[in-house]
C-alpha positions in Angstrom: 13.0 -87.3 75.2 9.4 -86.5 74.2 8.1 -88.6 71.2 7.0 -87.0 68.0 3.9 -84.8 68.2 1.1 -84.0 65.7 1.2 -80.4 64.5 -2.6 -80.0 65.3 -1.9 -81.1 68.9 0.9 -78.5 69.2 -1.4 -75.8 67.8 -3.9 -76.5 70.5 -1.4 -75.0 73.0 0.9 -72.7 71.2 1.8 -71.1 67.9 4.6 -72.8 66.0 7.6 -72.2 63.8 8.7 -74.8 61.2 11.6 -74.8 58.8 12.0 -76.5 55.4 14.8 -78.8 54.5 15.4 -80.1 51.0 16.6 -83.7 50.7 19.7 -84.6 48.7 19.9 -86.2 45.3 21.5 -89.3 46.6 21.9 -91.5 49.7 24.3 -89.3 51.6 22.1 -87.2 53.9 25.0 -85.5 55.7 24.3 -82.1 54.2 20.6 -82.2 55.3 21.6 -83.3 58.8 24.2 -80.5 59.0 21.5 -78.0 58.0 19.1 -79.3 60.7 21.7 -79.5 63.5 21.9 -75.8 64.5 18.2 -75.3 64.4 16.7 -78.5 65.7 16.1 -77.2 69.2 14.9 -73.8 68.0 11.9 -74.9 65.8 8.8 -76.9 66.4 9.1 -79.1 63.3 11.3 -79.7 60.2 9.4 -79.9 56.9 11.0 -82.2 54.3 10.1 -81.6 50.6 9.2 -84.3 48.2 11.1 -84.0 44.9 10.1 -80.4 44.5 9.8 -79.1 40.9 9.7 -82.8 39.9 13.5 -83.1 40.5 14.2 -86.5 42.0 15.5 -86.6 45.5 15.8 -89.1 48.4 12.4 -90.1 50.0 10.9 -87.4 52.2 9.6 -90.1 54.6 13.0 -91.7 54.9 14.7 -88.4 55.7 12.0 -87.4 58.1 12.5 -90.6 60.1 16.3 -90.1 60.1 16.0 -86.5 61.3 13.6 -87.5 64.1 15.8 -90.3 65.2 19.0 -88.1 65.1 17.6 -84.9 66.7 14.3 -85.7 68.4 12.6 -82.9 66.5 9.1 -83.2 65.0 8.9 -83.5 61.2 6.3 -82.9 58.4 7.1 -84.9 55.3 5.7 -83.6 52.0 3.8 -86.2 50.0 2.6 -85.8 46.5 0.0 -87.7 44.4 2.2 -87.2 41.3 4.4 -90.3 41.7 2.2 -93.0 43.4 -0.8 -95.0 42.6 -3.4 -95.8 45.3 -1.7 -99.0 46.5 1.8 -97.6 46.7 0.6 -94.4 48.3 -1.2 -96.2 51.1 1.7 -98.5 51.7 4.2 -95.6 52.0 1.9 -93.8 54.4 1.6 -96.8 56.7 5.3 -97.2 56.6 5.9 -93.6 57.5 3.7 -93.9 60.6 5.5 -97.1 61.6 8.8 -95.2 61.3 7.5 -92.6 63.8 6.4 -89.8 61.4 3.3 -88.0 62.6 2.7 -85.2 60.1 2.4 -84.8 56.4 1.8 -82.1 53.9 -0.5 -83.4 51.2 0.3 -82.1 47.7 -0.8 -82.7 44.1 2.8 -82.3 42.9 4.6 -80.3 40.2 4.3 -81.5 36.6 7.1 -83.9 35.6 7.7 -81.9 32.4 9.5 -79.2 34.4 11.7 -81.6 36.3 14.9 -83.6 35.6 13.0 -86.7 34.4 10.6 -85.3 31.8 10.2 -88.7 30.3 8.7 -90.1 33.5 5.1 -91.1 33.6 3.0 -89.0 36.0 0.5 -90.9 38.0 -1.9 -88.2 39.4 -4.5 -90.9 40.3 -6.1 -88.0 42.2 -5.2 -84.5 43.4 -4.4 -83.2 46.9 -8.1 -83.3 47.9 -8.2 -87.0 47.1 -4.9 -87.5 48.9 -6.3 -85.8 52.0 -9.4 -88.1 51.9 -7.2 -91.1 51.6 -5.1 -90.1 54.6 -8.2 -89.5 56.6 -9.6 -92.9 55.6 -6.4 -94.5 56.9 -6.6 -92.5 60.1 -10.1 -93.9 60.6 -8.7 -97.5 60.4 -9.5 -98.8 56.9 -7.8 -98.8 53.5 -9.3 -97.0 50.5 -11.5 -100.0 49.7 -12.9 -100.4 53.3 -10.7 -103.2 54.6 -9.7 -102.8 58.2 -6.1 -102.1 59.1 -3.9 -103.9 61.6 -3.1 -100.7 63.5 -4.1 -97.3 62.2 -2.1 -94.1 61.8 -3.2 -90.7 63.2 -1.5 -88.3 60.9 -1.7 -84.6 61.3 -2.8 -83.5 57.8 -1.5 -80.4 56.3 -2.2 -78.8 52.9 -0.8 -76.0 50.9 -2.3 -72.7 49.6 -1.0 -69.8 47.6 -2.0 -66.3 49.0 -0.9 -64.6 45.8 -2.8 -66.9 43.4 -4.0 -64.9 40.4 -7.5 -66.2 41.0 -7.6 -66.0 44.8 -11.3 -66.9 45.2 -10.7 -70.1 43.3 -7.7 -70.9 45.5 -9.9 -70.4 48.6 -12.6 -72.7 47.2 -9.9 -75.4 46.6 -8.7 -74.9 50.2 -12.2 -75.2 51.5 -12.5 -78.6 49.7 -9.3 -79.7 51.4 -10.6 -78.7 54.8 -13.9 -80.5 54.1 -11.8 -83.6 53.1 -9.9 -83.6 56.5 -7.1 -81.0 56.3 -6.1 -79.7 59.8 -3.5 -77.0 59.0 -2.3 -75.1 56.0 1.2 -74.1 55.0 1.3 -71.3 52.5 3.6 -70.3 49.6 5.8 -67.3 50.6 4.2 -63.9 50.6 6.0 -60.6 50.1 3.2 -58.1 50.2 1.2 -57.4 53.5 -1.8 -56.4 51.4 -2.0 -59.8 49.7 -1.4 -61.5 53.0 -4.3 -59.8 54.8 -6.7 -60.3 51.9 -5.9 -64.0 52.0 -6.3 -64.3 55.7 -9.6 -62.5 55.6 -10.9 -65.0 53.1 -9.5 -68.0 54.9 -10.8 -67.0 58.3 -14.3 -68.5 57.9 -12.7 -71.9 57.1 -11.3 -72.1 60.7 -8.1 -73.8 59.6 -4.8 -72.7 61.3 -2.5 -70.9 58.9 1.3 -71.3 58.9 2.5 -68.5 56.7 5.4 -69.3 54.3 8.5 -67.1 54.7 11.2 -67.4 52.1 13.9 -64.9 53.0 15.6 -63.4 50.0 19.3 -63.9 50.4 20.2 -62.1 47.1 18.7 -60.1 44.2 19.5 -63.1 42.0 17.3 -65.4 44.1 14.5 -62.8 44.2 14.5 -62.5 40.4 14.6 -66.3 40.0 11.6 -66.8 42.3 9.6 -64.2 40.6 10.4 -65.5 37.1 10.8 -69.2 37.4 8.9 -70.6 40.5 5.2 -71.2 40.0 3.0 -69.4 42.5 5.6 -66.9 43.8 5.4 -63.2 43.1 8.0 -60.6 44.1 6.7 -57.0 43.9 8.7 -54.7 41.7 9.6 -52.3 44.5 11.0 -55.2 46.6 13.1 -56.3 43.6 14.5 -52.8 43.4 15.3 -52.8 47.1 17.1 -56.1 46.8 19.3 -54.9 43.8 22.2 -53.6 45.8 25.1 -55.1 43.9 26.7 -56.4 47.2 26.0 -59.9 48.6 26.2 -58.9 52.2 23.9 -55.9 51.7 21.4 -58.0 49.8 21.4 -60.7 52.5 20.8 -58.0 55.2 18.0 -56.4 53.1 16.3 -59.8 52.5 16.5 -60.6 56.2 15.0 -57.2 57.1 12.2 -57.8 54.6 11.4 -61.2 56.1 11.3 -59.7 59.6 8.9 -57.1 58.4 6.6 -59.8 57.1 6.8 -61.6 60.4 5.7 -58.5 62.2 2.9 -57.8 59.7 1.4 -61.3 60.2 2.3 -62.5 63.6 -1.0 -61.5 65.3 -3.1 -63.2 62.6 -1.4 -66.6 62.0 -1.0 -69.9 63.9 2.7 -70.1 62.9 5.4 -69.5 60.4 7.0 -71.9 57.9 10.5 -70.7 57.1 12.0 -71.8 53.8 15.7 -70.7 54.2 17.1 -71.9 50.8 20.0 -73.4 52.7 20.9 -70.3 54.8 20.7 -71.5 58.4 21.9 -68.2 59.9 18.8 -66.5 58.6 16.6 -69.0 60.2 18.2 -68.4 63.6 17.9 -64.6 63.1 14.1 -64.9 62.4 13.5 -67.3 65.2 15.4 -65.0 67.6 13.1 -62.2 66.4 10.0 -64.2 67.0 11.1 -65.3 70.4 11.9 -61.8 71.5 8.3 -60.8 71.0 7.0 -64.0 72.6 5.3 -65.2 69.4 4.8 -68.8 70.3 2.8 -68.1 73.4 -1.0 -68.0 72.7 -2.7 -64.8 73.6 -5.0 -65.0 76.7 -8.7 -65.7 75.9 -10.8 -62.6 75.2 
């Protein structure tokens, strides 16, 4: 069985498809493993979130290591600056590498006030740019104070971006700082408008960073409305909300899957990969991966 691979190394030879899995709130990881089992051999990596929306869950690094050991699939663990000071952060990153993890998504982290522990003290010793710099320093063989390491990691460093940010130029400037700091690939928030997608890709192109476009299939009108109203950075167009409002669960799931496939088709010639966020619906992941495989998405086009 092939060992874990860095996403940047995969992207040198092919386009990729990754899928997001949310850790449980507790020590029983059975539900997460059950979600991964049907898709492990169909995707290039599994992305594990890190207490999203400041709601406490089991360690993303621990679950990443368990998933790799169980299924032999690559992982990308999310890692926020919200909960860790510089010492703890570096310690966890070294531990993640020792456990076999090879990729991370460096995030600032959601504010604790919106989570399930609003009384918790946020750390935020630095933001995602500072986190990327710290990971790069570890990759180069020293800690943040310049002391040499006994064995260094070589993480593939991913970052996030929001193609529908209200101030898109500012979002691109922040992404440019992350690239300068050492980011090697970007995973985006979900996009539901081709026009917004192409504008974002046009602005990102000069940065030269591979883009894995976020795809969050809408399994219901209720989910679509929740994402639009409650989730920071996600915008659902009014006409899409109307198309999703069918009053029938099966019809809404079919419509959401169709909309996701349309976005895959709109983007596939311009991105390095797709990052699917299935909200627990494994069947939709398989349908989308089947769609991409039918069109040979993962094979790189021949050189011009």
